[in-house]
N, C-alpha and C positions, 0 to 999 in steps of 0.2 A: 452456565450463565458468564461466561467470560469472552473477552476479545483476545487473541493472540498477536503480541508484539513480535516484530522480526528480530531474531536473535543473532547470536554470533555465527550461525551457520550460513545466514543471509549475507552478512558482512565479509565472509570469507568470499562469497560467490562475486560480491561487488568489486573485488580487487584481484581477479584472476590475472594471469600471466598477459604480457602484451599481446594483444589481438592482431590477426592477420589483417583484419577489416577494421579500419580505424577511423576515427573522426576526421572529417574533411574528403574521405574516399568516396568516390561514385559508387553509387548501390549497385551490386551485381543483379544480373536477371534472376527471376524466380523459375526454378523448373519444377512444375507441379503435376503429379500424376492424375490427382483428382481434387477439384474444389467441392468440399463437403457442404459448405455454407457460403452463400454470397457469390456474385459473378466474378470472373477472373479479373485480376488486377497485376499490376507489375511496377514497382517503385523505380525500376531502372529505365522506365520510360516516363519522365516527368511531362506533367501537362501545364506546369506554371502556376498550379493552385491547390493540388492536393499534397497534403502531409501524411505520410504513412508512420505507423507502429507496426513493426514486424518481430512476432515473438515466437520463439522456439521452445515447444513443450511436448510432453507426452502424457497418455492417459494414466500410466502408472506411477507418475510423479507427484506426490503429496503437494509440495509447494506450488507446482503448476495449477493443480486444482484449486489451490487457495487464491491464485491470481486471476481466475476466471470472473469472478464478479467485479473484481478491481478493473480488468480490462473492459468488461461490458459498461461499467460506470464512466470510464474515460470515453468509449465510443459515443455513449449519450451524452456526456457532458460537451463533446467536442464535434457533434454531428452536424451542427450548423456552420461549422468553420473548416470544412472540407478536410477532415481527419478521417483516415481509413485504418482500421485496427485489422491485423492479419495473424492468425495463430496457425503455425506450420508444424506438423508432426512427422517424424520419420518412420512412424508405424503405418500399417496397411489400413486402406479404406474401410476393411470389414472390421477392424478394431475401432478406428475414430468415429465412424458414423453412428453406430448405437449409441457411444458413449456421449456425443454431442447431442443426440437426439433426446436423451434423458436428463440433460442440464436445464434445469429451470430458467436459467438466464445466461445464455452464452451469446450475446446479441452482437457479433462480428464476424468478420470472415475467417472460415476454418479451411485449411487445406492438408493435402498429404503429399509429402516431398516425394519427388521422383528418384528412387534409388539413391538418395542421399545426395544429389547432385547440388542442391540448394544448400544444405547444411554443412556440407563439406567445404563449402566457399565462405559463407557467412559467419559459420561457428568455428573455425580453424583457429585453435589456440585457447578457446573459451572452456573454462573449467567445469561448467554445469548449466542445468536448466532448472526453471526458466530463465530465458535470457532474451533481452529485447533490444531493438535498434529504432530509432527514430531517422526517417528520411525526409528531409524538407522537400519543398515544391519544385526545387531545381534537382532532385535526384542525388543529394549529397548526404552522406551519413552524417549526423550531427550529434547524436548521443548514442551510448550504448551502455547497457547495465542491467541489473535485476528491475523487473517491470514494477515491483512495490517498494523501490528504494531510489527516489529522485526523479523518476519518469514523468510524473505529473507536472513538476516544477519546470522541467526541461521543455516539456511540450508546450506548456503555456507561453514559455519565452519565444519558441521557435514560431509558434503560430502568430505570436504579437510582433515578432520581428525584433525582439530585445534580446535574444539569445546571444551569449558572448562566447565563441568558439576557444578562445584563448583561456578563458576561465575554467571553461569544462575541460580543457586539456591538463590544466593544473589540477584540477579535482581528481581527474583519472591518475594522474601521477601520484597524488597524496593517497589515493585509495591503495595503489600498489604499496606504498610504504607502510599504510596500515596492515596490508596482507602479512608484509614481513614480520612487524611487531606481534601480531596475533600468532603467527607461527613460531616466534621465539618466546611466547608469552611473556614479553616484557610489558609489566602493567604500567610502569609510569610512561614508556614509550608510547603505549596505546593510548593513554589519556592525552598526552602532548599532541599527537596527530588528530586524534578526534576533535580536540579543541580547535585545531587548525582548520578541519573540516567544516565545522560548526561556522567558522567566520566565513568560509567560502560558500556554504548551503546553509543559511540560517534557519531554513524551513523544512528541512529534511528530518523527519521525526526519528528517523533511524540511528542517525548519529547521536542525538540525546539519548536514545534507548540503548545505545552500547555504552555510553559514558555512565549512565544510571546503573547499569548492570555491574560496571567495574567499582563504582562507589559502593554499591550494595555489597561486593564482595570484600570492600576493605571496610566495610561497617561504618561509612562515613555519613552519617545521617544529615549532618549540617550540609554537607556537599550536595547530598540528594534534594534536599528541600530548595537550596540556591539554584541548582540546575533547573529544577522543575519551574521555579519562578521565571528564569532567564528564558526558558523555552517557550512559555506562555506568552511572555512579552513580544517574542519574535513572531510567535504563530498568529497571536492577535493583530499585530501591526500588518502582516502580510495578508491577513484573511485568510490563512491556511486551513480550511475546513477539515481535511481528514487528518492533520496533524493535531488539531485542536480536540478533535473526537478521541484520538488515540491517548492523548495526555490526560483527558478528563477521565477516561475509563482507568488508566493506569494508577491515578492518583486515588480514586474513589473506592478502589478495590484491593488498595495495598494492605497487607496483612500486618504491616507495623503501623499502629494507630497513631504513633507519634508523628508520622509523615503525612497523615491525610490532611492536606490543607484543602477542606471542603468548599471553602469560599473560592478558592483557584479553580477547584474542578467545576464547581456550578458556572462560573464565568466563561469558561472555556466550553462546555457542553452546550450552554445557551446560545453562544456565539456561532458554533457549529451548526446548530439547528436553525438559526436564524438565517445563515449563510445558504442552506438549502432550502429555505422556505417551508420548513416543517414537512418536507417530503422524503426525507431519507429516513428508513427504518433504522439503519445502523445508529444514525445520530441521535434519534429518539429514544432508542434502547438505551444508549449511554446517559442521556439526561434523566430517564426514569431511574437508572441505577445510581445515579447522583442524589436524587430525590430520596431514594431509600436509605442512601447512607445518612441523609441528613435528619431521616425521620419523620418526612412527609408523605405517608403511605397513599393518601388519597391522589396526591400528584404523581406519585410514582405509578399508580394504577392507571390513572386517564393517560398519561402519557405513553405508558407501554401498550395501551390500546390503540393510541394513534400509530405506534411503530407497527404493531401487527397489521392494522389497516393500510400502511404505506408499503407493506412487504409483498413481493411477488409471491404467487403460489409456489409452494414447495421449499420456501424460505422462512416459513411462520413457524416451524417446530420449536426452535430454542427460544423464540420470541413469546410463544404461548407457554412455555414452562416458566419463564421469567414472571410471566403476569400471574400465574397460579401460585407462584411461591409469594409474591406481594400480597396477594390476596389471603393466603393462608396465615401470613404474618399479622395482617389486620384483623382476621378473625380471631386469632389466638388472642391478641392485644384486646379486643372487645370481651371476650371470655373472661381474661384476667381481671379486667376492670369491674366486670359484674361481680365476680367472686370475691372482690376486694384483696385478693392475693398480690 
């Protein structure tokens, strides 16, 4: 009954060594052995209107599998804004095709690399997968990083024409600095650099998530409560739906009851649900969890039923388990009230 926050492993991937393919470079051609899903496309041949998200992944990679619904959501969200998402694997078609066929929702282009001719160029110097690139309508690489840490915000700016390449390069340099601090296990340095990243990217949940992990390690309850409030203010101001959802779940499920600000969790969860017009099963699932934490079992159950109705087939299992749990708690409460115990 939980949502997984992106942890230190992802942060390490965010700040790998200097990449051969950098922001501002022209996108290299795609050399594809087979398109498993979607018609052939090539970001290196810009048409003046299409923006591409190119992700490198593999079927054996757990973080890659976790990013699939996220990328599907991006494709759905930006489908009317000439955005095309492409997932490229270096595995063979016999491995990739059955995997894709079994996915309940992998709604974007999927391709198999041609003898690594694509990945050898695009991914040179990159430390791991999944790893994504955004290529603008002019065929220029504008962003590069982990697909679940900053891609959404960058893509929004690129599509809107408000993306700042200079700031993006500062962010990349700062992430390199964070990498070094993480490797040296310099706690105070990590906190300093993360605070600088938060100033540069105030709506990226992963920055706050790392800071909160460090504060938890330091047993700084006051700092955790303060940071969560600052994060909520930034997310609410920017209408950052995904970040609001993540924060609400983290607060509502915190094992330390002294840090459970349920008023804050409810505000964030309700806003995330409103932003998605009650159509996102993940956001509804979080709101139901907040209602449960507050003790509003009827609202938790009805909201969880909404979440199940909004979910795609194949993605209802955990949601249904959550519903059964809430219903069992309600039944037990009724039993205890009848018995007077």
